[in-house]
Structures are given as structure tokens and as C-alpha cells.
mmCIF file of the N, C-alpha and C atoms, coordinates in Angstrom:
data_MODEL
# 
_entry.id   MODEL 
# 
loop_
_atom_site.group_PDB 
_atom_site.id 
_atom_site.type_symbol 
_atom_site.label_atom_id 
_atom_site.label_alt_id 
_atom_site.label_comp_id 
_atom_site.label_asym_id 
_atom_site.label_entity_id 
_atom_site.label_seq_id 
_atom_site.pdbx_PDB_ins_code 
_atom_site.Cartn_x 
_atom_site.Cartn_y 
_atom_site.Cartn_z 
_atom_site.occupancy 
_atom_site.B_iso_or_equiv 
_atom_site.pdbx_formal_charge 
_atom_site.auth_seq_id 
_atom_site.auth_comp_id 
_atom_site.auth_asym_id 
_atom_site.auth_atom_id 
_atom_site.pdbx_PDB_model_num 
ATOM 1   N N  . UNK A 1 1  ? -15.726 33.752 -8.999  1.00 0.00 ? 1  UNK A N  1 
ATOM 2   C CA . UNK A 1 1  ? -17.150 33.539 -9.147  1.00 0.00 ? 1  UNK A CA 1 
ATOM 3   C C  . UNK A 1 1  ? -17.417 32.050 -9.370  1.00 0.00 ? 1  UNK A C  1 
ATOM 4   N N  . UNK A 1 2  ? -18.423 31.547 -8.735  1.00 0.00 ? 2  UNK A N  1 
ATOM 5   C CA . UNK A 1 2  ? -18.790 30.132 -8.839  1.00 0.00 ? 2  UNK A CA 1 
ATOM 6   C C  . UNK A 1 2  ? -19.511 29.883 -10.152 1.00 0.00 ? 2  UNK A C  1 
ATOM 7   N N  . UNK A 1 3  ? -19.076 28.873 -10.847 1.00 0.00 ? 3  UNK A N  1 
ATOM 8   C CA . UNK A 1 3  ? -19.748 28.563 -12.107 1.00 0.00 ? 3  UNK A CA 1 
ATOM 9   C C  . UNK A 1 3  ? -20.244 27.125 -12.108 1.00 0.00 ? 3  UNK A C  1 
ATOM 10  N N  . UNK A 1 4  ? -21.270 26.889 -12.867 1.00 0.00 ? 4  UNK A N  1 
ATOM 11  C CA . UNK A 1 4  ? -21.823 25.540 -12.985 1.00 0.00 ? 4  UNK A CA 1 
ATOM 12  C C  . UNK A 1 4  ? -20.824 24.607 -13.644 1.00 0.00 ? 4  UNK A C  1 
ATOM 13  N N  . UNK A 1 5  ? -20.009 25.142 -14.524 1.00 0.00 ? 5  UNK A N  1 
ATOM 14  C CA . UNK A 1 5  ? -18.997 24.316 -15.201 1.00 0.00 ? 5  UNK A CA 1 
ATOM 15  C C  . UNK A 1 5  ? -17.981 23.795 -14.183 1.00 0.00 ? 5  UNK A C  1 
ATOM 16  N N  . UNK A 1 6  ? -17.517 24.645 -13.283 1.00 0.00 ? 6  UNK A N  1 
ATOM 17  C CA . UNK A 1 6  ? -16.545 24.230 -12.269 1.00 0.00 ? 6  UNK A CA 1 
ATOM 18  C C  . UNK A 1 6  ? -17.163 23.176 -11.346 1.00 0.00 ? 6  UNK A C  1 
ATOM 19  N N  . UNK A 1 7  ? -18.406 23.375 -10.957 1.00 0.00 ? 7  UNK A N  1 
ATOM 20  C CA . UNK A 1 7  ? -19.105 22.408 -10.113 1.00 0.00 ? 7  UNK A CA 1 
ATOM 21  C C  . UNK A 1 7  ? -19.224 21.066 -10.823 1.00 0.00 ? 7  UNK A C  1 
ATOM 22  N N  . UNK A 1 8  ? -19.576 21.081 -12.092 1.00 0.00 ? 8  UNK A N  1 
ATOM 23  C CA . UNK A 1 8  ? -19.714 19.838 -12.859 1.00 0.00 ? 8  UNK A CA 1 
ATOM 24  C C  . UNK A 1 8  ? -18.369 19.142 -13.019 1.00 0.00 ? 8  UNK A C  1 
ATOM 25  N N  . UNK A 1 9  ? -17.307 19.907 -13.204 1.00 0.00 ? 9  UNK A N  1 
ATOM 26  C CA . UNK A 1 9  ? -15.975 19.311 -13.333 1.00 0.00 ? 9  UNK A CA 1 
ATOM 27  C C  . UNK A 1 9  ? -15.533 18.647 -12.035 1.00 0.00 ? 9  UNK A C  1 
ATOM 28  N N  . UNK A 1 10 ? -15.913 19.217 -10.912 1.00 0.00 ? 10 UNK A N  1 
ATOM 29  C CA . UNK A 1 10 ? -15.503 18.662 -9.622  1.00 0.00 ? 10 UNK A CA 1 
ATOM 30  C C  . UNK A 1 10 ? -16.376 17.506 -9.162  1.00 0.00 ? 10 UNK A C  1 
ATOM 31  N N  . UNK A 1 11 ? -17.536 17.310 -9.754  1.00 0.00 ? 11 UNK A N  1 
ATOM 32  C CA . UNK A 1 11 ? -18.421 16.212 -9.360  1.00 0.00 ? 11 UNK A CA 1 
ATOM 33  C C  . UNK A 1 11 ? -17.759 14.851 -9.576  1.00 0.00 ? 11 UNK A C  1 
ATOM 34  N N  . UNK A 1 12 ? -16.872 14.756 -10.548 1.00 0.00 ? 12 UNK A N  1 
ATOM 35  C CA . UNK A 1 12 ? -16.217 13.473 -10.816 1.00 0.00 ? 12 UNK A CA 1 
ATOM 36  C C  . UNK A 1 12 ? -15.288 13.075 -9.679  1.00 0.00 ? 12 UNK A C  1 
ATOM 37  N N  . UNK A 1 13 ? -14.925 14.007 -8.813  1.00 0.00 ? 13 UNK A N  1 
ATOM 38  C CA . UNK A 1 13 ? -14.054 13.694 -7.684  1.00 0.00 ? 13 UNK A CA 1 
ATOM 39  C C  . UNK A 1 13 ? -14.823 13.116 -6.504  1.00 0.00 ? 13 UNK A C  1 
ATOM 40  N N  . UNK A 1 14 ? -16.110 13.435 -6.385  1.00 0.00 ? 14 UNK A N  1 
ATOM 41  C CA . UNK A 1 14 ? -16.876 13.027 -5.211  1.00 0.00 ? 14 UNK A CA 1 
ATOM 42  C C  . UNK A 1 14 ? -17.126 11.527 -5.157  1.00 0.00 ? 14 UNK A C  1 
ATOM 43  N N  . UNK A 1 15 ? -17.377 10.894 -6.268  1.00 0.00 ? 15 UNK A N  1 
ATOM 44  C CA . UNK A 1 15 ? -17.718 9.473  -6.276  1.00 0.00 ? 15 UNK A CA 1 
ATOM 45  C C  . UNK A 1 15 ? -16.548 8.604  -5.826  1.00 0.00 ? 15 UNK A C  1 
ATOM 46  N N  . UNK A 1 16 ? -15.302 8.793  -6.336  1.00 0.00 ? 16 UNK A N  1 
ATOM 47  C CA . UNK A 1 16 ? -14.185 7.989  -5.831  1.00 0.00 ? 16 UNK A CA 1 
ATOM 48  C C  . UNK A 1 16 ? -13.898 8.255  -4.351  1.00 0.00 ? 16 UNK A C  1 
ATOM 49  N N  . UNK A 1 17 ? -14.094 9.488  -3.908  1.00 0.00 ? 17 UNK A N  1 
ATOM 50  C CA . UNK A 1 17 ? -13.848 9.813  -2.505  1.00 0.00 ? 17 UNK A CA 1 
ATOM 51  C C  . UNK A 1 17 ? -14.856 9.092  -1.621  1.00 0.00 ? 17 UNK A C  1 
ATOM 52  N N  . UNK A 1 18 ? -16.117 9.034  -2.032  1.00 0.00 ? 18 UNK A N  1 
ATOM 53  C CA . UNK A 1 18 ? -17.129 8.327  -1.249  1.00 0.00 ? 18 UNK A CA 1 
ATOM 54  C C  . UNK A 1 18 ? -16.778 6.858  -1.116  1.00 0.00 ? 18 UNK A C  1 
ATOM 55  N N  . UNK A 1 19 ? -16.250 6.258  -2.160  1.00 0.00 ? 19 UNK A N  1 
ATOM 56  C CA . UNK A 1 19 ? -15.881 4.844  -2.102  1.00 0.00 ? 19 UNK A CA 1 
ATOM 57  C C  . UNK A 1 19 ? -14.732 4.631  -1.129  1.00 0.00 ? 19 UNK A C  1 
ATOM 58  N N  . UNK A 1 20 ? -13.755 5.528  -1.127  1.00 0.00 ? 20 UNK A N  1 
ATOM 59  C CA . UNK A 1 20 ? -12.617 5.408  -0.211  1.00 0.00 ? 20 UNK A CA 1 
ATOM 60  C C  . UNK A 1 20 ? -13.055 5.616  1.236   1.00 0.00 ? 20 UNK A C  1 
ATOM 61  N N  . UNK A 1 21 ? -13.946 6.559  1.479   1.00 0.00 ? 21 UNK A N  1 
ATOM 62  C CA . UNK A 1 21 ? -14.439 6.800  2.838   1.00 0.00 ? 21 UNK A CA 1 
ATOM 63  C C  . UNK A 1 21 ? -15.225 5.590  3.327   1.00 0.00 ? 21 UNK A C  1 
ATOM 64  N N  . UNK A 1 22 ? -16.061 5.024  2.476   1.00 0.00 ? 22 UNK A N  1 
ATOM 65  C CA . UNK A 1 22 ? -16.832 3.833  2.847   1.00 0.00 ? 22 UNK A CA 1 
ATOM 66  C C  . UNK A 1 22 ? -15.894 2.667  3.167   1.00 0.00 ? 22 UNK A C  1 
ATOM 67  N N  . UNK A 1 23 ? -14.843 2.509  2.382   1.00 0.00 ? 23 UNK A N  1 
ATOM 68  C CA . UNK A 1 23 ? -13.874 1.438  2.619   1.00 0.00 ? 23 UNK A CA 1 
ATOM 69  C C  . UNK A 1 23 ? -13.162 1.658  3.956   1.00 0.00 ? 23 UNK A C  1 
ATOM 70  N N  . UNK A 1 24 ? -12.760 2.897  4.250   1.00 0.00 ? 24 UNK A N  1 
ATOM 71  C CA . UNK A 1 24 ? -12.073 3.198  5.500   1.00 0.00 ? 24 UNK A CA 1 
ATOM 72  C C  . UNK A 1 24 ? -12.983 2.978  6.703   1.00 0.00 ? 24 UNK A C  1 
ATOM 73  N N  . UNK A 1 25 ? -14.220 3.443  6.627   1.00 0.00 ? 25 UNK A N  1 
ATOM 74  C CA . UNK A 1 25 ? -15.138 3.282  7.748   1.00 0.00 ? 25 UNK A CA 1 
ATOM 75  C C  . UNK A 1 25 ? -15.478 1.819  7.986   1.00 0.00 ? 25 UNK A C  1 
ATOM 76  N N  . UNK A 1 26 ? -15.429 1.004  6.965   1.00 0.00 ? 26 UNK A N  1 
ATOM 77  C CA . UNK A 1 26 ? -15.653 -0.428 7.130   1.00 0.00 ? 26 UNK A CA 1 
ATOM 78  C C  . UNK A 1 26 ? -14.548 -1.094 7.925   1.00 0.00 ? 26 UNK A C  1 
ATOM 79  N N  . UNK A 1 27 ? -13.357 -0.518 7.901   1.00 0.00 ? 27 UNK A N  1 
ATOM 80  C CA . UNK A 1 27 ? -12.232 -1.076 8.652   1.00 0.00 ? 27 UNK A CA 1 
ATOM 81  C C  . UNK A 1 27 ? -12.318 -0.764 10.141  1.00 0.00 ? 27 UNK A C  1 
ATOM 82  N N  . UNK A 1 28 ? -13.079 0.249  10.521  1.00 0.00 ? 28 UNK A N  1 
ATOM 83  C CA . UNK A 1 28 ? -13.126 0.680  11.913  1.00 0.00 ? 28 UNK A CA 1 
ATOM 84  C C  . UNK A 1 28 ? -13.896 -0.273 12.814  1.00 0.00 ? 28 UNK A C  1 
ATOM 85  N N  . UNK A 1 29 ? -14.680 -1.181 12.251  1.00 0.00 ? 29 UNK A N  1 
ATOM 86  C CA . UNK A 1 29 ? -15.453 -2.109 13.076  1.00 0.00 ? 29 UNK A CA 1 
ATOM 87  C C  . UNK A 1 29 ? -14.557 -3.035 13.886  1.00 0.00 ? 29 UNK A C  1 
ATOM 88  N N  . UNK A 1 30 ? -13.357 -3.298 13.435  1.00 0.00 ? 30 UNK A N  1 
ATOM 89  C CA . UNK A 1 30 ? -12.463 -4.215 14.130  1.00 0.00 ? 30 UNK A CA 1 
ATOM 90  C C  . UNK A 1 30 ? -11.710 -3.587 15.291  1.00 0.00 ? 30 UNK A C  1 
ATOM 91  N N  . UNK A 1 31 ? -11.805 -2.278 15.460  1.00 0.00 ? 31 UNK A N  1 
ATOM 92  C CA . UNK A 1 31 ? -11.061 -1.591 16.513  1.00 0.00 ? 31 UNK A CA 1 
ATOM 93  C C  . UNK A 1 31 ? -11.960 -1.323 17.716  1.00 0.00 ? 31 UNK A C  1 
ATOM 94  N N  . UNK A 1 32 ? -11.414 -1.439 18.927  1.00 0.00 ? 32 UNK A N  1 
ATOM 95  C CA . UNK A 1 32 ? -12.226 -1.162 20.123  1.00 0.00 ? 32 UNK A CA 1 
ATOM 96  C C  . UNK A 1 32 ? -12.488 0.338  20.267  1.00 0.00 ? 32 UNK A C  1 
ATOM 97  N N  . UNK A 1 33 ? -13.610 0.657  20.869  1.00 0.00 ? 33 UNK A N  1 
ATOM 98  C CA . UNK A 1 33 ? -13.970 2.056  21.101  1.00 0.00 ? 33 UNK A CA 1 
ATOM 99  C C  . UNK A 1 33 ? -13.100 2.634  22.201  1.00 0.00 ? 33 UNK A C  1 
ATOM 100 N N  . UNK A 1 34 ? -12.586 3.834  21.999  1.00 0.00 ? 34 UNK A N  1 
ATOM 101 C CA . UNK A 1 34 ? -11.808 4.536  23.014  1.00 0.00 ? 34 UNK A CA 1 
ATOM 102 C C  . UNK A 1 34 ? -12.464 5.888  23.260  1.00 0.00 ? 34 UNK A C  1 
ATOM 103 N N  . UNK A 1 35 ? -12.987 6.099  24.465  1.00 0.00 ? 35 UNK A N  1 
ATOM 104 C CA . UNK A 1 35 ? -13.616 7.395  24.734  1.00 0.00 ? 35 UNK A CA 1 
ATOM 105 C C  . UNK A 1 35 ? -12.571 8.507  24.736  1.00 0.00 ? 35 UNK A C  1 
ATOM 106 N N  . UNK A 1 36 ? -12.960 9.671  24.283  1.00 0.00 ? 36 UNK A N  1 
ATOM 107 C CA . UNK A 1 36 ? -12.048 10.805 24.256  1.00 0.00 ? 36 UNK A CA 1 
ATOM 108 C C  . UNK A 1 36 ? -11.815 11.366 25.645  1.00 0.00 ? 36 UNK A C  1 
ATOM 109 N N  . UNK A 1 37 ? -10.711 12.057 25.796  1.00 0.00 ? 37 UNK A N  1 
ATOM 110 C CA . UNK A 1 37 ? -10.410 12.677 27.084  1.00 0.00 ? 37 UNK A CA 1 
ATOM 111 C C  . UNK A 1 37 ? -10.840 14.139 27.044  1.00 0.00 ? 37 UNK A C  1 
ATOM 112 N N  . UNK A 1 38 ? -11.113 14.677 28.194  1.00 0.00 ? 38 UNK A N  1 
ATOM 113 C CA . UNK A 1 38 ? -11.545 16.061 28.289  1.00 0.00 ? 38 UNK A CA 1 
ATOM 114 C C  . UNK A 1 38 ? -10.337 16.964 28.476  1.00 0.00 ? 38 UNK A C  1 
ATOM 115 N N  . UNK A 1 39 ? -10.380 18.113 27.879  1.00 0.00 ? 39 UNK A N  1 
ATOM 116 C CA . UNK A 1 39 ? -9.284  19.075 28.001  1.00 0.00 ? 39 UNK A CA 1 
ATOM 117 C C  . UNK A 1 39 ? -9.694  20.247 28.890  1.00 0.00 ? 39 UNK A C  1 
ATOM 118 N N  . UNK A 1 40 ? -10.275 19.938 30.036  1.00 0.00 ? 40 UNK A N  1 
ATOM 119 C CA . UNK A 1 40 ? -10.691 21.023 30.921  1.00 0.00 ? 40 UNK A CA 1 
ATOM 120 C C  . UNK A 1 40 ? -9.590  21.324 31.938  1.00 0.00 ? 40 UNK A C  1 
ATOM 121 N N  . UNK A 1 41 ? -9.567  22.543 32.421  1.00 0.00 ? 41 UNK A N  1 
ATOM 122 C CA . UNK A 1 41 ? -8.562  22.968 33.389  1.00 0.00 ? 41 UNK A CA 1 
ATOM 123 C C  . UNK A 1 41 ? -8.855  22.429 34.787  1.00 0.00 ? 41 UNK A C  1 
ATOM 124 N N  . UNK A 1 42 ? -10.024 21.867 35.029  1.00 0.00 ? 42 UNK A N  1 
ATOM 125 C CA . UNK A 1 42 ? -10.369 21.385 36.367  1.00 0.00 ? 42 UNK A CA 1 
ATOM 126 C C  . UNK A 1 42 ? -9.591  20.123 36.736  1.00 0.00 ? 42 UNK A C  1 
ATOM 127 N N  . UNK A 1 43 ? -9.024  19.425 35.768  1.00 0.00 ? 43 UNK A N  1 
ATOM 128 C CA . UNK A 1 43 ? -8.281  18.207 36.066  1.00 0.00 ? 43 UNK A CA 1 
ATOM 129 C C  . UNK A 1 43 ? -6.810  18.444 36.367  1.00 0.00 ? 43 UNK A C  1 
ATOM 130 N N  . UNK A 1 44 ? -6.365  19.696 36.347  1.00 0.00 ? 44 UNK A N  1 
ATOM 131 C CA . UNK A 1 44 ? -4.950  20.005 36.608  1.00 0.00 ? 44 UNK A CA 1 
ATOM 132 C C  . UNK A 1 44 ? -4.741  20.138 38.107  1.00 0.00 ? 44 UNK A C  1 
ATOM 133 N N  . UNK A 1 45 ? -3.750  19.432 38.625  1.00 0.00 ? 45 UNK A N  1 
ATOM 134 C CA . UNK A 1 45 ? -3.445  19.505 40.069  1.00 0.00 ? 45 UNK A CA 1 
ATOM 135 C C  . UNK A 1 45 ? -2.396  20.551 40.347  1.00 0.00 ? 45 UNK A C  1 
# 
């Protein structure tokens, strides 16, 4: 069962994670964009 106490205890984890995600996404500006490839069966010869 979900409790408010468990939610409040886990809130302390969200703030450090947000800082790490922001730091990681800031590093991506230096990398060139690479478009993804399609996984369709029409490209198989």
C-alpha cells in the first residue's frame, strides 16, 4: 500500500538525481547529432 511517509522519504532522492541529469544533458551539446536508423523489414535484401 502506498503511504505518504514512503513518498516523503523518497522525495530526498529526486533533487540529487535532477542535478545529475541536468549535468549530463549539459554535456550533450558538444556531440554531433546522429539520426537513428529504422528497424523495418523493407530494408532487408
